[in-house]
N, C-alpha and C positions, 0 to 999 in steps of 0.2 A: 461516413466514417463508422464502420461496423466491426464487431468481433463476433466470432462463432463460438458459442458456449453450449456444448452438448447438443449441437444441431440447431440452436436458437441464434438468430442474428440479432445482436444487441446494438441499437443505434446510439452511438456516442456523440453524435452531433447535438443531441439534447443531453446535457450533462447528467451523470448518474452518481448515486451515493454508494459507497462501500463501507458497510458498518464493521467496526473492529470488535473481535472477540478474542481476548488474550487469555490463554490457558496457563500463563506463567505466574509464579508467585511474586515476581519482582519487577513487573512492568511499571513504568514511571507513574501511570495514572490509575489503572484498574487491576494491578497485580494482586492475585489472590482473592479477587472479588467473588468469584463463582465457586461455591463450596460443594455443589452436588449437581446431578443431572437435571433436576427440576429447575434450578436457578439458571442453568445454561439454556435450557429450552425456553424458559420464560423470557430471557434476554433476547434470544434469537427471534422469538415470536414478536416481541415489541419492535425490534428493528425492521422486520418484514412488514408489520402493520404500518409502520411509519414510512414505508416505501423505499427501503433499502433495496437496491438491485442486486448487490453482492454482499456476502458476509466473508470477511477476511479473518481466518483463524491462524493464530500463531502460538507455538509451544516453545519457542526459543526467544528469550528476551534480547532485543537488539538495542536497548537503551545504552548510553555511554557507560563503559566499565561494567557491563552486565556479566554475570557469571556464565562461563562456558559450560554447556552440558553435552553429554554424549548423544550420538545419533539414536541409540536404543532408548534413551530416556525421552528424547523428543518424540519418537514414534509411540512410546507407551502413553504419553500425555495426549497425543493427537488422534491416533486412529480410532479408538473407541468413541471419541466425541464426534468425529466426522460421521461414523456409522449411525450414532444416536440421532444426530440432526437430520441426516438424509432420510432415515426411517420416518421421522416425524413430519418432515417437510420435503416430500419427494421432488418437488420442482425447484428446490433452492439451488442457487449458483454460488458455490463455495470457492473462495480463493484461499490458497495455502501460502502462508508467509514462511518460506524456508529457503535456505541457500544450498541444501543437500539434495542431490539428485535421487538418492534412494528414498528419501522422505517424500519427495515430489511424486515419484512413481507409485509408491504404495498409497499415497493420499488420493491420487486420481483413480486408482483401482477400486477404492472403497466409496467413491462418489463425488470427489471434488472436481472442479471444472477449470480452475485457473491456477497458475503458479506465479507467485509474487516473490521475486528474488532480490534481496537487498544488495547483492554483490554483482548482479548481471553476469553470472557465470564465473566470476573471478575466484570464488572460494571453493568451487568444485568443478574441475575441468570437464566432468561428464554431464553437467547440468543442461547446457544448451542442446546437446545431442539427445538427452533423455526427453526434453520438452518437444523437440522435433519429432521424435518417435511417438510420443503421446498425442501429438496434434491438438494441443490445447493453447489457449492464449497465454502469453508470457509478459509479465511486468518486470522490466529491468530498471533497477535503480542506480543512481550515481552515488558511489561511496569510495573512499580510499581506506585501505587497511581493513581492520576488523572492528566489531563493536567495542572490543577491549582497548584498541589503541587509536581509533579514528580521530578522536578529538586532538591528538598531538600532530595530526596531519593536515590541519586546516590552513595550508599555505598554497597560494595560487599566484601566478603572474597576472592572469586575467580570468576571473571566475567563470563567467559565462562562456568565454572562448574555450576554456579547458573542458567545461561540461559538454559543450557541443562536439568537441573533438573526441571525447570519451564515448559519447553516444554514437557518433558516426562509425567508430570502430566496432562497437558492440553490435550495432544494428547490422552492419555488413556481415559479421560473423554469423549472427542469427539467421539472416536471410539465406546465406550460403548453405546453411544446414537444412533449410526448408521450413523455418518457423515463419508463418504468415501473419499471425495475429499478435502484433507487438504493441506494448504500451510503455511509455517512458515515465519514470518518476525521478525528478531532479534531486530528491533526497534531502529535504529540509532537515537540518540538525545532524546530518551524517557527514562528518569531517568538514563542518562549517560552523563558524561562530555566529553570534547574533547579528552582527553587522552584515556578514556575508549572506545570512538567511534573508535579510530584508533586501539586499541587493539582488538576490536571486528572484524573490517575489516581484520586485519592481521591473525586472527584465524577463519575466517568465514567458512573455509572448514571443521572445526570440526563439524559443524551442519549437514554435509552430513551424519553423523552417524545415524541421525534420519530417514533417507531414505524417506524424503519428499521434495517436491520442496521448494526452498528458494527464497523469495522475498527480494530484497535490495532497500530500500528507502533512498537514500543519496542526492537526487537532491537539489542542491543549499542550503544545510543546513549549520548551523553555524560552524560545524567542518571544513568546507572548507574555508569560507570567513573570519573567525576569525583567522585561521592559516595563510592565505595569506595576510590578510589585505583587507579591502573593505567591500562590502555589498553583499546581496544575488543576486543583479542585476549583480555583477561582477563575479559570481561563475560558469559560464557555462563551461569554460575550466577545472577548478578543478573538477567539477562534472563528466565530461567525463573521466578524469584520474582515479578517484576513481571507477566509474562504470566499467571501463576496468579491474581494479584490482578485483572488486567483481565478474566479470564474470570468471576471472582466478581462483578465489577461490570457484567457484561452484554455483553462483547465477543463477537462472532459469528465474526470472522475474525482470526487472528493472522498478521501479516506478518513473516516471520522469515528469518534466515540459516541457522538450525539446526533443520531440520524434525523430526527424531526427538524431540528434547527437547520441542518444542512439542506434538507429538501426544501424548506421554506426559502432559504437563500437562493436556491436554483430557480424556484418558481417566480420569485420577485425579480431576479436578474433577467430571466427570460422575458417577463412582462415588459421590463424596461427596454430591452433590446428590440422588442416588437412594437413599441409605441410610436 
């Protein structure tokens, strides 16, 4: 199970870590954390040193009820930072967290390698066509609505059945356009309440029927800290526990704020599976 990133074949049969770099002032955990170029480069260096395979950069907050920003604002936040990071780390594999096709195109042109779309093409009808033309890997996530209204849409007849049907349609469309490197993200926290998130995690292995790599983005989310009590800042241990379960259920990529702990979870889980 491989994806092609800038001519490199990445083997996802051994799970990989995607480190999160938020450039937004209002993300739920690390919003506004990085104040200048040196702080950004230092964070990227630490994630790479701790064995992150990908760095996922977002300039549009997709937390529930997040502020909507313009495309030009997103590009202004994003493009200079991609260029800065690629100049410092030429071999880096950058994923861009965006649902806008023009942002995707311009980001790839300045050095990014993967597009990570929370809407699986539903918020921009040109997204899948653009990704096909760019010939880059595409992460498609399950979500209903928008970040501004998704939490009012957490109603399902059968959660996993609905998600599988959603992906079957989106995958067919992507493949028809010629996208060959697809990754699915079931969208923990996106149009799903806490109970549904745990149901999804418990049945995550059903998504293996789609025969595509699975990305799990559970890091420091409210399903953890609201269950345990506390805040996102207290949720590292809980994140590691649920990441370990996700790995056992078939996750191929862990998207996380804390790279070192996720890499350790992968190494220990792999050792267990080979014992």
